C-alpha positions as CSV (number, residue, x, y, z in Angstrom):
1,M,26.8,57.0,-52.8
2,T,24.7,54.4,-54.7
3,D,22.5,51.5,-53.8
4,E,23.2,49.7,-57.1
5,L,25.1,46.5,-56.5
6,D,28.3,46.1,-58.5
7,I,28.7,42.4,-59.2
8,H,31.9,40.9,-60.6
9,R,34.6,38.3,-60.1
10,A,36.5,39.1,-57.0
11,S,40.0,40.6,-56.9
12,D,42.4,39.1,-54.4
13,S,41.7,41.8,-51.9
14,E,37.9,41.4,-52.4
15,R,38.2,37.6,-51.9
16,I,39.9,38.3,-48.5
17,A,37.2,40.7,-47.6
18,A,34.6,38.0,-48.5
19,Y,36.4,35.5,-46.3
20,R,36.4,38.0,-43.4
21,N,32.7,38.6,-43.9
22,V,31.8,34.9,-43.7
23,H,33.7,34.3,-40.5
24,E,30.5,35.1,-38.5
25,V,28.9,32.0,-40.0
26,W,31.7,29.5,-40.8
27,G,34.6,30.7,-38.6
28,G,34.1,28.2,-35.8
29,A,36.5,28.5,-33.0
30,F,39.1,30.3,-35.1
31,S,39.9,34.0,-34.9
32,I,39.1,36.0,-38.0
33,D,42.7,36.2,-39.0
34,E,43.2,32.4,-38.5
35,H,40.0,31.8,-40.5
36,V,41.2,33.9,-43.4
37,S,44.6,32.2,-43.4
38,R,43.0,28.8,-43.5
39,R,40.7,29.7,-46.4
40,L,43.6,31.2,-48.3
41,A,45.5,27.9,-47.9
42,S,42.5,25.6,-48.5
43,V,42.7,23.3,-51.5
44,Q,38.9,23.4,-51.7
45,H,38.5,27.2,-51.6
46,N,41.3,27.8,-54.1
47,R,39.4,25.7,-56.7
48,A,36.6,28.2,-56.7
49,T,36.0,31.4,-58.7
50,W,34.8,33.9,-56.2
51,Y,32.2,36.5,-57.0
52,V,31.3,39.5,-55.0
53,G,28.6,42.2,-54.9
54,C,29.9,45.6,-53.7
55,L,28.3,48.8,-52.6
56,N,30.5,51.9,-52.8
57,G,33.5,49.6,-52.9
58,R,32.6,47.5,-49.9
59,V,32.0,43.7,-50.3
60,V,28.5,43.1,-49.0
61,T,27.6,39.8,-50.6
62,S,29.7,36.9,-52.0
63,L,29.8,33.3,-53.1
64,G,32.2,30.7,-54.4
65,C,31.6,29.0,-57.8
66,F,33.2,25.6,-57.9
67,P,33.8,23.8,-61.2
68,L,32.3,20.3,-61.5
69,Q,31.4,17.8,-64.2
70,F,28.1,15.9,-64.1
71,R,27.3,12.7,-65.8
72,I,23.7,13.1,-66.8
73,R,21.9,10.2,-68.4
74,G,25.2,8.8,-69.6
75,V,26.6,12.2,-71.0
76,T,29.3,14.2,-69.2
77,Q,28.4,17.8,-69.1
78,P,30.1,20.9,-67.4
79,G,28.6,22.1,-64.2
80,I,29.2,24.2,-61.1
81,A,28.5,24.0,-57.4
82,I,27.7,27.2,-55.6
83,G,28.8,27.5,-52.0
84,A,29.4,30.0,-49.2
85,V,26.6,32.3,-50.2
86,H,26.7,35.2,-47.7
87,T,25.4,38.7,-47.3
88,V,26.6,41.0,-44.5
89,S,23.8,41.2,-41.9
90,E,23.0,44.9,-42.2
91,F,22.4,44.4,-46.0
92,R,20.1,41.4,-45.8
93,G,16.6,41.5,-47.1
94,R,17.4,43.6,-50.1
95,G,17.7,40.8,-52.6
96,F,21.5,41.0,-53.0
97,A,22.2,37.3,-52.8
98,P,19.6,36.4,-55.5
99,Q,21.1,39.1,-57.8
100,L,24.5,37.7,-57.2
101,I,23.4,34.1,-57.9
102,E,21.6,35.1,-61.1
103,R,24.7,37.0,-62.4
104,V,26.9,34.0,-61.6
105,E,24.6,31.6,-63.3
106,G,24.4,33.9,-66.4
107,D,28.2,34.1,-66.5
108,Q,28.6,30.4,-66.2
109,R,25.8,29.6,-68.7
110,Q,27.7,31.7,-71.3
111,Q,30.7,29.4,-70.7
112,G,28.6,26.3,-71.5
113,V,27.7,25.2,-68.0
114,A,24.6,22.9,-68.0
115,M,23.7,22.5,-64.4
116,S,24.2,24.1,-61.0
117,L,24.3,22.4,-57.6
118,L,24.1,23.8,-54.1
119,Y,23.7,22.4,-50.6
120,S,21.3,24.5,-48.7
121,D,21.8,25.2,-44.9
122,I,18.6,27.3,-44.8
123,A,15.0,26.5,-45.6
124,P,15.2,25.3,-49.2
125,A,12.2,27.4,-50.3
126,Y,14.6,30.3,-50.6
127,Y,16.5,28.6,-53.4
128,E,13.4,27.1,-54.9
129,R,12.2,30.6,-55.7
130,L,15.4,30.9,-57.7
131,G,14.7,27.8,-59.7
132,Y,16.5,25.1,-57.7
133,L,14.9,21.8,-57.1
134,V,15.1,19.9,-53.8
135,C,16.6,16.4,-54.1
136,P,16.4,13.5,-51.5
137,S,19.1,14.2,-48.9
138,W,19.7,11.5,-46.3
139,E,22.2,10.9,-43.6
140,A,23.0,8.0,-41.2
141,K,23.3,8.6,-37.5
142,I,24.3,5.2,-36.1
143,E,24.7,4.7,-32.4
144,T,27.7,2.4,-32.1
145,A,26.5,0.8,-28.8
146,S,23.1,-0.1,-30.0
147,A,24.2,-1.3,-33.5
148,F,27.3,-3.2,-32.4
149,A,25.6,-6.6,-31.6
150,A,23.9,-6.7,-35.0
151,A,27.0,-5.5,-36.8
152,R,29.2,-8.1,-35.1
153,E,26.8,-10.8,-36.0
154,L,26.8,-9.7,-39.6
155,V,30.6,-9.8,-39.7
156,Q,30.7,-13.2,-38.1
157,S,27.9,-14.9,-40.0
158,S,28.3,-13.4,-43.5
159,P,30.6,-14.9,-46.1
160,K,34.2,-14.0,-45.5
161,F,34.8,-10.4,-46.6
162,G,38.2,-8.9,-46.1
163,F,38.5,-5.3,-44.9
164,E,41.8,-3.6,-45.2
165,K,43.2,-0.1,-44.8
166,I,44.8,1.1,-48.1
167,S,46.9,3.9,-49.5
168,R,44.8,6.4,-51.4
169,F,47.6,6.9,-53.9
170,K,48.7,3.3,-54.5
171,K,45.1,2.2,-55.0
172,R,43.9,5.3,-56.9
173,R,43.1,3.3,-60.1
174,M,41.1,0.9,-58.0
175,L,39.2,3.7,-56.4
176,T,38.4,5.2,-59.8
177,M,37.2,1.9,-61.1
178,L,34.9,1.3,-58.2
179,Y,33.5,4.8,-58.3
180,D,32.8,4.7,-62.0
181,N,31.2,1.3,-61.8
182,H,29.0,2.3,-58.9
183,H,27.6,5.3,-60.7
184,A,27.6,4.0,-64.3
185,S,23.8,3.4,-64.5
186,M,22.6,6.4,-62.5
187,E,20.6,9.2,-64.0
188,V,23.0,11.7,-62.5
189,S,26.4,11.6,-60.8
190,I,29.4,13.8,-60.2
191,A,31.9,12.8,-62.9
192,R,35.5,12.5,-61.6
193,D,38.2,13.1,-64.1
194,E,41.9,12.9,-63.4
195,A,42.2,16.5,-62.1
196,Y,39.2,16.1,-59.8
197,W,40.5,12.9,-58.3
198,E,43.8,14.7,-57.6
199,Y,41.9,17.4,-55.8
200,L,39.8,14.9,-53.8
201,L,42.8,12.9,-52.7
202,A,44.6,16.1,-51.5
203,K,41.5,17.3,-49.6
204,Q,41.5,16.3,-46.0
205,P,44.7,14.3,-46.1
206,N,44.1,12.6,-42.8
207,D,41.1,10.7,-44.0
208,E,41.4,6.9,-44.1
209,F,40.6,4.7,-47.0
210,H,39.5,1.1,-46.6
211,L,38.8,-1.6,-49.2
212,L,36.2,-4.4,-48.8
213,N,37.2,-7.6,-50.6
214,D,34.6,-10.2,-51.4
215,P,35.1,-13.9,-50.4
216,S,37.0,-14.6,-53.7
217,G,39.4,-11.7,-52.9
218,D,38.0,-9.3,-55.5
219,P,37.2,-5.7,-54.5
220,A,33.6,-5.2,-53.5
221,A,33.6,-1.7,-52.1
222,F,35.7,1.2,-50.8
223,V,35.0,3.7,-48.1
224,R,36.7,6.9,-47.1
225,L,36.4,7.8,-43.4
226,Q,37.3,10.7,-41.2
227,A,37.9,9.9,-37.5
228,E,36.6,12.7,-35.3
229,S,36.5,13.0,-31.5
230,K,33.1,11.3,-31.1
231,R,32.3,9.7,-34.4
232,L,33.5,8.0,-37.5
233,L,32.3,10.0,-40.5
234,I,31.7,8.3,-43.9
235,R,32.8,10.8,-46.5
236,D,33.0,8.7,-49.7
237,F,32.1,5.2,-50.8
238,A,31.4,3.0,-53.8
239,L,30.2,-0.6,-54.2
240,V,30.7,-3.0,-57.1
241,T,27.1,-4.3,-56.7
242,N,24.2,-2.7,-55.1
243,D,23.1,-5.7,-53.0
244,D,22.3,-6.5,-49.4
245,A,25.6,-8.4,-48.8
246,N,27.8,-5.6,-49.9
247,W,26.0,-2.9,-48.1
248,S,25.8,-4.9,-44.9
249,A,29.4,-6.1,-45.0
250,W,31.1,-2.7,-45.2
251,L,28.7,-0.9,-42.9
252,A,29.0,-3.7,-40.3
253,Q,32.8,-3.4,-40.5
254,I,32.7,0.4,-39.9
255,V,30.4,0.0,-36.8
256,C,32.8,-2.6,-35.4
257,M,35.8,-0.3,-36.1
258,A,34.0,2.5,-34.3
259,A,33.4,0.2,-31.3
260,D,37.1,-0.8,-31.3
261,R,38.1,2.9,-31.2
262,N,35.4,3.8,-28.5
263,L,33.7,6.2,-30.9
264,P,30.1,6.5,-29.9
265,T,28.6,7.2,-33.4
266,V,29.0,6.5,-37.1
267,G,27.6,9.1,-39.5
268,G,27.6,10.3,-43.0
269,W,25.5,10.7,-46.2
270,L,23.9,7.5,-47.3
271,P,21.0,6.9,-49.8
272,N,17.7,5.6,-48.5
273,L,17.7,2.0,-49.8
274,P,16.0,-1.2,-48.7
275,E,19.4,-2.9,-49.0
276,L,20.8,-1.1,-45.9
277,P,20.9,-3.0,-42.7
278,S,18.3,-2.0,-40.1
279,F,20.8,-0.2,-37.9
280,A,21.8,2.1,-40.7
281,K,18.5,3.4,-41.9
282,P,19.1,7.1,-42.8
283,I,17.1,10.2,-41.8
284,C,16.5,13.3,-43.8
285,R,19.2,15.9,-43.5
286,K,18.1,19.2,-42.0
287,Q,21.1,21.0,-43.5
288,E,23.3,20.6,-46.5
289,I,20.2,19.8,-48.5
290,T,21.0,18.9,-52.1
291,M,19.4,21.1,-54.8
292,L,19.9,21.2,-58.5
293,K,19.1,23.7,-61.3
294,S,19.3,23.4,-65.0
295,L,21.2,26.2,-66.7
296,D,20.5,24.7,-70.2
297,A,17.1,24.9,-71.7
298,T,17.5,21.4,-73.2
299,L,18.3,19.8,-69.9
300,V,15.3,18.6,-67.9
301,I,15.9,17.7,-64.3
302,D,13.1,15.1,-63.7
303,D,12.2,12.9,-60.7
304,A,14.7,10.2,-61.8
305,V,17.6,12.7,-61.8
306,R,16.6,14.2,-58.5
307,D,16.3,10.7,-56.9
308,A,19.7,9.7,-58.1
309,A,21.2,12.8,-56.5
310,Q,20.7,11.0,-53.1
311,Y,23.9,9.1,-53.9
312,F,26.0,12.3,-53.8
313,V,28.6,11.9,-51.1
314,E,30.0,14.3,-48.4
315,I,33.5,14.6,-49.8
316,D,32.0,16.4,-52.9
317,H,30.4,19.0,-50.6
318,V,31.6,22.6,-51.2
């Protein structure tokens, strides 16, 4: 018997063991077998390289390492997102997860990865000790009933904006153009190449896509929505111009849509901007807190980069 952690890329059987371990945290209402089956079939989870730490052949800690590309100060660089960090309860407090993360970062650094991203569901100080930096992380929680009057007035009084449901596949080029334009001048963004767009469009296939057209008929914004039992969730969006009219127009349309569907709330990740209408002012997220770490000695994550990370959207979450 040994207490030395054996860290390596997971075999198929070890990946299943890791999925079984994390059921206690992310299993929801599903049985453990249903949970494992869903993860094995998941487009998202199959993108990741899974790493495990084993003691005497038993998987006791694990995580998923998801490939990403970041556009940092105008230059596209390879990156990763770390997700589903988990240690079996009886082995916690022994530093196994930090050992695992350090090994994964070293492995990825050797492959040229420049930056790591994670979304913390625990007090971020834990990951700050590992070199991760907290970024502004905001979310909107809009009560449909209280926001509806203001939203309806905006829709009725603003210049005529068209709002239409679109096919994600037929309008893919338009979505790409809007996304790239929206993020072109930001200090950091998640770069979406052809393969990544294919992945995003396959992820959560029941999501709705809507296009906002300006009064001249040109595209002004798109939004990706997930209709849940009690809310309309904003999962992705991009605007042609970052001004009051565009922000107000599409957010007002979404609130009116929620009212039409008797959904009591509208939610989702939004940046904290003065351009947002008063009913959509975001609050700090208490979970899924965005954190970044440089894996390249030449890459400095300064305040401007951290501030730009508030534009990361929920659909990119791992």
